[in-house]
C-alpha positions in Angstrom: 5.8 -7.6 15.5 3.2 -5.8 13.5 3.4 -2.1 12.9 0.6 0.1 11.5 1.2 3.0 9.2 -2.1 5.0 8.9 -2.7 7.0 5.8 -4.0 10.5 6.4 -4.8 11.1 2.8 -8.6 11.2 3.3 -8.6 13.3 6.5 -10.6 16.5 6.1 -8.8 19.7 7.0 -11.5 20.8 9.5 -11.1 17.5 11.3 -7.4 17.0 10.9 -6.1 17.9 14.4 -8.8 15.7 16.1 -8.1 12.8 13.7 -4.3 13.1 14.4 -5.0 12.9 18.2 -7.4 10.1 17.7 -4.8 8.1 15.7 -2.2 8.7 18.4 -4.6 7.5 21.1 -5.3 4.4 18.9 -1.6 3.7 18.9 -0.8 4.0 15.2 2.9 3.4 14.7 3.3 5.9 11.8 1.5 8.6 10.0 1.6 7.7 6.3 2.0 10.9 4.2 0.9 10.4 0.6 2.6 13.2 -1.4 1.3 13.5 -5.0 2.3 16.3 -7.3 -0.5 16.1 -10.0 2.1 15.1 -12.6 3.4 11.6 -11.7 -0.2 10.8 -10.6 -3.3 12.8 -11.3 -4.1 14.0 -7.8 -2.1 16.8 -6.2 -1.9 16.5 -2.4 1.5 18.2 -2.0 0.3 21.3 -0.2 -2.2 19.5 2.0 0.4 16.9 3.0 3.0 19.6 3.8 0.4 21.3 6.0 -0.6 18.1 7.7 3.1 17.2 8.3 3.8 20.5 9.9 0.8 20.1 12.2 1.7 16.5 13.1 5.3 17.5 14.0 3.9 20.2 16.4 1.5 17.9 18.2 2.9 14.4 18.0 6.0 12.3 18.3 4.7 9.5 16.1 7.1 8.9 13.2 6.3 9.8 9.6 6.2 7.4 6.7 6.5 9.6 3.6 5.4 8.1 0.2 6.4 10.3 -2.7 4.4 9.9 -5.9 6.1 12.8 -7.6 8.2 13.5 -10.8 10.8 15.6 -9.1 11.9 13.1 -6.4 15.0 15.1 -5.3 13.0 18.3 -4.6 10.5 16.5 -2.4 13.2 14.4 -0.6 14.9 17.6 0.3 11.7 19.1 1.6 10.8 16.1 3.7 14.3 15.4 5.1 13.8 18.6 7.1 11.0 17.0 9.1 13.0 13.9 9.9 10.7 11.1 8.8 11.4 7.5 9.7 11.1 6.4 6.1 10.9 8.0 2.6 9.5 5.8 -0.2 9.8 6.9 -3.8 8.8 5.4 -7.1 11.3 3.5 -9.3 9.6 4.9 -12.4 10.1 8.6 -11.3 13.9 8.6 -11.9 15.5 8.1 -15.3 17.9 5.3 -14.6 19.2 2.9 -12.0 22.2 5.1 -11.3 20.0 8.0 -10.2 17.9 5.6 -8.1 21.1 4.3 -6.3 22.2 7.9 -5.7 18.8 8.9 -4.3 18.8 5.8 -2.0 22.3 6.8 -0.8 21.3 10.4 -0.2 18.3 9.5 1.8 20.3 7.0 3.9 23.1 9.5 4.5 20.4 11.6 6.3 19.6 8.8 8.7 16.3 7.9 7.0 15.1 4.5 5.9 14.3 4.1 2.2 11.5 2.4 0.4 11.2 1.8 -3.3 7.7 1.6 -4.8 6.8 0.3 -8.2 3.7 0.8 -10.4 1.6 -2.4 -11.1 2.8 -2.6 -14.7 6.5 -2.5 -13.8 8.2 -5.9 -13.9 10.2 -6.9 -10.8 13.1 -8.0 -13.1 13.7 -4.4 -14.0 14.7 -3.6 -10.5 17.3 -6.3 -10.2 
């Protein structure tokens, strides 16, 4: 079974509600929420994604796929747990050590949310093991 998670990163505010409806009609499986803080990565989409998430939760039942590209993972996890996403993905490099990563994974799972771990292109897979 193939599932589609559609990024809403490039949606313009003035077109957002119509785009969200259009994506629902097109049967996207998830709304992909790209949260960037301007520190972990250059762009800062945190306010826009928060706004879009609130709109989506009011008009749609399509689940959220939240991708955190942020330094303070815990702060954003706490913020997004409140909107009950299907999955939260965070970056391996954003936490200081593997123990913190394991704790964050456990915390997200304890809240009934699936967890994804993302890595930057330069990170060796062997580091994760």
